DSSP file (Angstrom, degrees, kcal/mol; ACC not computed):
  #  RESIDUE AA STRUCTURE BP1 BP2  ACC     N-H-->O    O-->H-N    N-H-->O    O-->H-N    TCO  KAPPA ALPHA  PHI   PSI    X-CA   Y-CA   Z-CA
    1    1 A X              0   0    0      0, 0.0     2,-0.0     0, 0.0     0, 0.0   0.000 360.0 360.0 360.0 123.6  -17.0   16.6  -15.7
    2    2 A X     >  -     0   0    0      1,-0.1     4,-2.1     4,-0.0     5,-0.2  -0.286 360.0-109.8 -79.3 167.2  -16.4   14.2  -18.6
    3    3 A X  H  > S+     0   0    0      1,-0.2     4,-2.6     2,-0.2     5,-0.2   0.906 119.5  53.8 -62.6 -42.0  -16.5   10.4  -18.4
    4    4 A X  H  > S+     0   0    0      1,-0.2     4,-2.6     2,-0.2    -1,-0.2   0.895 108.1  50.0 -61.1 -40.0  -12.7   10.2  -18.9
    5    5 A X  H  > S+     0   0    0      2,-0.2     4,-2.4     1,-0.2    -1,-0.2   0.899 111.0  49.0 -65.4 -40.3  -12.2   12.6  -16.0
    6    6 A X  H  X S+     0   0    0     -4,-2.1     4,-1.0     2,-0.2    -2,-0.2   0.913 112.1  48.4 -64.3 -42.3  -14.5   10.6  -13.7
    7    7 A X  H >X S+     0   0    0     -4,-2.6     4,-2.8     1,-0.2     3,-0.6   0.942 113.4  46.6 -63.8 -47.2  -12.7    7.4  -14.6
    8    8 A X  H 3X S+     0   0    0     -4,-2.6     4,-2.5     1,-0.2     5,-0.3   0.893 108.5  55.2 -62.5 -40.2   -9.2    8.9  -14.0
    9    9 A X  H 3< S+     0   0    0     -4,-2.4     4,-0.4     1,-0.2    -1,-0.2   0.727 115.1  40.9 -68.1 -19.0  -10.3   10.4  -10.7
   10   10 A X  H <X S+     0   0    0     -4,-1.0     4,-1.1    -3,-0.6    -2,-0.2   0.835 117.2  45.9 -89.8 -40.5  -11.4    6.9   -9.6
   11   11 A X  H  X S+     0   0    0     -4,-2.8     4,-3.1     1,-0.2     5,-0.3   0.904 104.5  59.3 -73.6 -42.7   -8.4    5.0  -11.0
   12   12 A X  H  X S+     0   0    0     -4,-2.5     4,-2.9     1,-0.2     5,-0.2   0.923 107.1  44.3 -58.0 -50.1   -5.6    7.2   -9.9
   13   13 A X  H  > S+     0   0    0     -4,-0.4     4,-2.6    -5,-0.3    -1,-0.2   0.905 116.3  47.9 -62.5 -38.4   -6.3    7.0   -6.1
   14   14 A X  H  X S+     0   0    0     -4,-1.1     4,-2.7     2,-0.2    -2,-0.2   0.929 114.6  45.6 -66.5 -44.4   -6.8    3.2   -6.3
   15   15 A X  H  X S+     0   0    0     -4,-3.1     4,-2.7     2,-0.2     5,-0.2   0.909 114.4  48.4 -65.1 -41.9   -3.7    2.7   -8.3
   16   16 A X  H  X S+     0   0    0     -4,-2.9     4,-2.5    -5,-0.3    -2,-0.2   0.917 113.4  47.5 -64.6 -42.4   -1.7    4.9   -6.0
   17   17 A X  H  X S+     0   0    0     -4,-2.6     4,-2.4    -5,-0.2    -2,-0.2   0.913 113.4  47.2 -64.6 -43.0   -3.0    3.1   -3.0
   18   18 A X  H  X S+     0   0    0     -4,-2.7     4,-2.5     2,-0.2     5,-0.2   0.918 113.5  48.3 -65.6 -43.0   -2.3   -0.3   -4.4
   19   19 A X  H  X S+     0   0    0     -4,-2.7     4,-2.4    -5,-0.2    -2,-0.2   0.909 112.8  47.9 -62.9 -42.1    1.2    0.7   -5.5
   20   20 A X  H  X S+     0   0    0     -4,-2.5     4,-2.7    -5,-0.2    -2,-0.2   0.901 111.9  50.1 -65.7 -40.5    1.9    2.2   -2.1
   21   21 A X  H  X S+     0   0    0     -4,-2.4     4,-2.3     2,-0.2    -2,-0.2   0.927 113.1  45.4 -64.0 -45.1    0.6   -0.9   -0.3
   22   22 A X  H  X S+     0   0    0     -4,-2.5     4,-2.2     2,-0.2    -2,-0.2   0.884 113.7  50.3 -66.6 -37.9    2.7   -3.3   -2.4
   23   23 A X  H  X S+     0   0    0     -4,-2.4     4,-2.2    -5,-0.2    -2,-0.2   0.920 111.1  47.9 -64.7 -43.6    5.7   -1.1   -2.0
   24   24 A X  H  X S+     0   0    0     -4,-2.7     4,-2.4     1,-0.2    -2,-0.2   0.893 110.8  52.2 -63.5 -39.4    5.3   -1.0    1.8
   25   25 A X  H  X S+     0   0    0     -4,-2.3     4,-2.3     2,-0.2    -1,-0.2   0.910 109.2  49.5 -62.8 -42.7    4.8   -4.8    1.8
   26   26 A X  H  X S+     0   0    0     -4,-2.2     4,-2.3     2,-0.2    -2,-0.2   0.896 110.8  49.9 -64.0 -40.2    8.0   -5.3   -0.1
   27   27 A X  H  X S+     0   0    0     -4,-2.2     4,-2.5     2,-0.2    -2,-0.2   0.912 110.8  49.5 -64.9 -42.1    9.9   -3.0    2.3
   28   28 A X  H  X S+     0   0    0     -4,-2.4     4,-2.2     2,-0.2    -2,-0.2   0.900 111.4  48.9 -64.2 -40.2    8.6   -4.9    5.3
   29   29 A X  H  X S+     0   0    0     -4,-2.3     4,-2.1     2,-0.2    -2,-0.2   0.904 111.4  49.3 -65.7 -40.8    9.6   -8.2    3.8
   30   30 A X  H  X S+     0   0    0     -4,-2.3     4,-2.2     1,-0.2    -2,-0.2   0.909 110.8  50.3 -64.1 -41.7   13.1   -6.9    3.0
   31   31 A X  H  X S+     0   0    0     -4,-2.5     4,-2.4     1,-0.2    -2,-0.2   0.895 108.8  52.3 -62.7 -39.9   13.4   -5.6    6.6
   32   32 A X  H  X S+     0   0    0     -4,-2.2     4,-2.5     1,-0.2     5,-0.2   0.909 109.7  48.7 -62.7 -41.4   12.3   -9.0    7.9
   33   33 A X  H  X>S+     0   0    0     -4,-2.1     4,-2.1     2,-0.2     5,-0.6   0.882 111.0  50.2 -66.3 -37.9   15.0  -10.8    5.8
   34   34 A X  H  <5S+     0   0    0     -4,-2.2    -2,-0.2     2,-0.2    -1,-0.2   0.919 112.5  47.1 -65.5 -42.9   17.7   -8.3    7.0
   35   35 A X  H  <5S+     0   0    0     -4,-2.4    -2,-0.2     1,-0.2    -1,-0.2   0.911 116.7  42.9 -66.0 -42.2   16.7   -8.9   10.6
   36   36 A X  H  <5S-     0   0    0     -4,-2.5    -1,-0.2     2,-0.2    -2,-0.2   0.784 100.3-138.0 -75.6 -26.3   16.6  -12.7   10.3
   37   37 A X  T  <5S+     0   0    0     -4,-2.1     2,-0.3    -5,-0.2    -3,-0.2   0.554  73.4  59.1  81.8   7.1   19.8  -12.7    8.2
   38   38 A X  S   <S-     0   0    0     -5,-0.6     2,-0.4     2,-0.1    -1,-0.2  -0.954  89.5-102.8-156.3 172.6   18.5  -15.3    5.7
   39   39 A X        +     0   0    0     -2,-0.3     2,-0.2    -3,-0.1    -6,-0.1  -0.262  61.9 143.3 -98.9  46.2   15.7  -15.8    3.2
   40   40 A X        -     0   0    0     -2,-0.4     2,-0.2    -7,-0.1    -2,-0.1  -0.526  49.2-119.5 -83.1 154.9   13.5  -18.1    5.2
   41   41 A X    >>  -     0   0    0     -2,-0.2     3,-1.8     1,-0.1     4,-0.5  -0.546  27.6-108.2 -87.1 158.8    9.8  -17.9    5.0
   42   42 A X  G >4 S+     0   0    0      1,-0.3     3,-1.1    -2,-0.2     9,-0.2   0.834 118.9  59.7 -56.0 -32.8    7.7  -17.2    8.1
   43   43 A X  G 34 S+     0   0    0      1,-0.2    -1,-0.3     8,-0.1     4,-0.1   0.700  95.4  64.0 -71.6 -17.0    6.4  -20.8    8.2
   44   44 A X  G <4 S+     0   0    0     -3,-1.8    -1,-0.2     2,-0.1    -2,-0.2   0.679  87.3  90.7 -77.0 -17.4   10.0  -22.0    8.5
   45   45 A X  S << S-     0   0    0     -3,-1.1     2,-0.2    -4,-0.5     6,-0.1  -0.351  91.4 -94.6 -78.1 159.1   10.4  -20.3   11.9
   46   46 A X  S    S+     0   0    0     -2,-0.1     4,-0.2     2,-0.1    -1,-0.1  -0.518  99.2  32.6 -68.9 136.9    9.7  -22.0   15.2
   47   47 A X    >>  -     0   0    0     -2,-0.2     4,-1.0    -4,-0.1     3,-0.6   0.838  66.1-143.9  82.8 101.7    6.2  -21.2   16.4
   48   48 A X  H 3> S+     0   0    0      1,-0.2     4,-2.2     2,-0.2     5,-0.2   0.747  95.8  69.0 -67.0 -23.8    3.5  -20.7   13.8
   49   49 A X  H 3> S+     0   0    0      1,-0.2     4,-2.5     2,-0.2    -1,-0.2   0.887  96.7  51.6 -63.2 -39.4    1.8  -18.0   15.9
   50   50 A X  H <> S+     0   0    0     -3,-0.6     4,-2.6     1,-0.2    -1,-0.2   0.909 109.9  49.4 -63.9 -42.1    4.7  -15.6   15.3
   51   51 A X  H  X S+     0   0    0     -4,-1.0     4,-2.5     2,-0.2    -2,-0.2   0.909 111.7  48.7 -63.7 -42.4    4.5  -16.1   11.6
   52   52 A X  H  X S+     0   0    0     -4,-2.2     4,-2.6     2,-0.2     5,-0.2   0.922 112.0  48.2 -64.4 -44.6    0.7  -15.5   11.6
   53   53 A X  H  X S+     0   0    0     -4,-2.5     4,-2.8     1,-0.2     5,-0.2   0.919 112.4  49.6 -62.5 -43.1    1.1  -12.3   13.7
   54   54 A X  H  X S+     0   0    0     -4,-2.6     4,-2.8     2,-0.2     5,-0.2   0.931 111.7  48.3 -60.8 -45.6    3.9  -11.1   11.4
   55   55 A X  H  X S+     0   0    0     -4,-2.5     4,-2.0     2,-0.2    -2,-0.2   0.931 114.6  44.7 -62.2 -47.0    1.8  -11.7    8.3
   56   56 A X  H  X S+     0   0    0     -4,-2.6     4,-2.5     1,-0.2    -1,-0.2   0.936 115.3  47.8 -62.9 -47.1   -1.3  -10.0    9.7
   57   57 A X  H  X S+     0   0    0     -4,-2.8     4,-2.5    -5,-0.2     5,-0.2   0.910 111.1  50.1 -63.0 -43.1    0.7   -7.0   11.0
   58   58 A X  H  X S+     0   0    0     -4,-2.8     4,-2.2    -5,-0.2    -1,-0.2   0.888 113.3  45.8 -65.7 -37.6    2.6   -6.5    7.7
   59   59 A X  H  X S+     0   0    0     -4,-2.0     4,-2.8    -5,-0.2     5,-0.3   0.881 111.7  51.7 -72.2 -36.9   -0.6   -6.6    5.6
   60   60 A X  H  X S+     0   0    0     -4,-2.5     4,-2.4     2,-0.2    -2,-0.2   0.935 113.0  45.2 -63.9 -45.0   -2.4   -4.3    8.0
   61   61 A X  H  X S+     0   0    0     -4,-2.5     4,-2.4    -5,-0.2    -2,-0.2   0.929 115.0  48.3 -63.1 -44.8    0.4   -1.7    7.9
   62   62 A X  H  X S+     0   0    0     -4,-2.2     4,-2.2    -5,-0.2    -2,-0.2   0.931 114.1  44.5 -63.1 -46.9    0.7   -2.1    4.1
   63   63 A X  H  X S+     0   0    0     -4,-2.8     4,-2.6     2,-0.2     5,-0.2   0.904 112.7  52.7 -65.9 -40.8   -3.0   -1.7    3.4
   64   64 A X  H  X S+     0   0    0     -4,-2.4     4,-2.2    -5,-0.3    -1,-0.2   0.914 110.9  46.8 -59.8 -43.2   -3.2    1.3    5.9
   65   65 A X  H  X S+     0   0    0     -4,-2.4     4,-2.5     2,-0.2    -1,-0.2   0.885 111.2  52.7 -65.8 -38.1   -0.4    3.0    4.1
   66   66 A X  H  X S+     0   0    0     -4,-2.2     4,-2.6     2,-0.2    -2,-0.2   0.908 109.2  48.1 -63.2 -43.0   -2.1    2.3    0.8
   67   67 A X  H  X S+     0   0    0     -4,-2.6     4,-2.4     2,-0.2     5,-0.2   0.913 112.2  50.0 -64.0 -42.2   -5.3    3.8    1.9
   68   68 A X  H  X S+     0   0    0     -4,-2.2     4,-2.1    -5,-0.2    -2,-0.2   0.926 112.0  47.4 -61.0 -44.8   -3.5    6.9    3.2
   69   69 A X  H  X S+     0   0    0     -4,-2.5     4,-1.9     2,-0.2    -2,-0.2   0.905 111.4  51.0 -64.8 -41.7   -1.6    7.3   -0.1
   70   70 A X  H  X S+     0   0    0     -4,-2.6     4,-1.8     1,-0.2    -1,-0.2   0.908 111.5  47.0 -62.1 -42.7   -4.8    6.9   -2.1
   71   71 A X  H  X S+     0   0    0     -4,-2.4     4,-2.5     1,-0.2    -1,-0.2   0.853 108.5  56.3 -67.6 -33.5   -6.6    9.5    0.0
   72   72 A X  H  X S+     0   0    0     -4,-2.1     4,-2.2     2,-0.2    -1,-0.2   0.892 105.9  50.4 -64.3 -39.1   -3.6   11.8   -0.4
   73   73 A X  H  X S+     0   0    0     -4,-1.9     4,-2.4     2,-0.2    -1,-0.2   0.900 110.6  49.9 -64.5 -40.7   -3.8   11.6   -4.2
   74   74 A X  H  X S+     0   0    0     -4,-1.8     4,-2.1     2,-0.2    -2,-0.2   0.922 110.7  49.4 -63.4 -44.2   -7.5   12.5   -4.0
   75   75 A X  H  X S+     0   0    0     -4,-2.5     4,-1.1     1,-0.2    -2,-0.2   0.901 112.9  46.9 -63.3 -40.9   -6.8   15.5   -1.7
   76   76 A X  H  X S+     0   0    0     -4,-2.2     4,-0.7     1,-0.2    -1,-0.2   0.897 113.5  47.7 -69.0 -39.1   -4.1   16.8   -4.1
   77   77 A X  H  < S+     0   0    0     -4,-2.4     3,-0.5     1,-0.2    -1,-0.2   0.823 107.2  56.7 -72.2 -29.1   -6.2   16.3   -7.2
   78   78 A X  H  < S+     0   0    0     -4,-2.1    -1,-0.2     1,-0.2    -2,-0.2   0.807 100.8  58.7 -70.2 -27.6   -9.2   18.1   -5.6
   79   79 A X  H  < S+     0   0    0     -4,-1.1     2,-0.8    -3,-0.2    -1,-0.2   0.761  96.4  69.3 -72.4 -23.8   -7.0   21.1   -5.0
   80   80 A X     <  -     0   0    0     -4,-0.7     2,-0.4    -3,-0.5    -1,-0.1  -0.853  69.3-177.8 -99.7 109.6   -6.3   21.5   -8.7
   81   81 A X        -     0   0    0     -2,-0.8     3,-0.1     1,-0.0    -3,-0.1  -0.858  28.9-111.7-107.6 140.5   -9.4   22.5  -10.5
   82   82 A X        -     0   0    0     -2,-0.4     2,-0.1     1,-0.1    -1,-0.0  -0.356  42.7 -95.1 -67.6 151.9   -9.6   23.0  -14.3
   83   83 A X        -     0   0    0      1,-0.1     2,-0.4     2,-0.0    -1,-0.1  -0.415  35.8-130.4 -67.7 138.6  -10.1   26.6  -15.5
   84   84 A X              0   0    0      1,-0.1    -1,-0.1    -2,-0.1    -3,-0.0  -0.744 360.0 360.0 -90.3 135.8  -13.7   27.6  -16.2
   85   85 A X              0   0    0     -2,-0.4    -1,-0.1     0, 0.0    -2,-0.0   0.440 360.0 360.0-105.9 360.0  -14.4   29.1  -19.6
């Protein structure tokens, strides 16, 4: 295994996980705006506890999805092995 292969096998899952987490976060924020019907920030709502719970929950879901996506990339890349000569 070359150095470039090792670097790529480390970078791809991390990049895929980060991209998936940020994408999930954007979808959750868009859904929140659709439900609220306006572009207010969580801190503008009544009750700071609700905003805090929303923020924590949205980040936990996003990071969880990112980790799942990163592991999925690792599993798919492990199934494809280069030909031995």
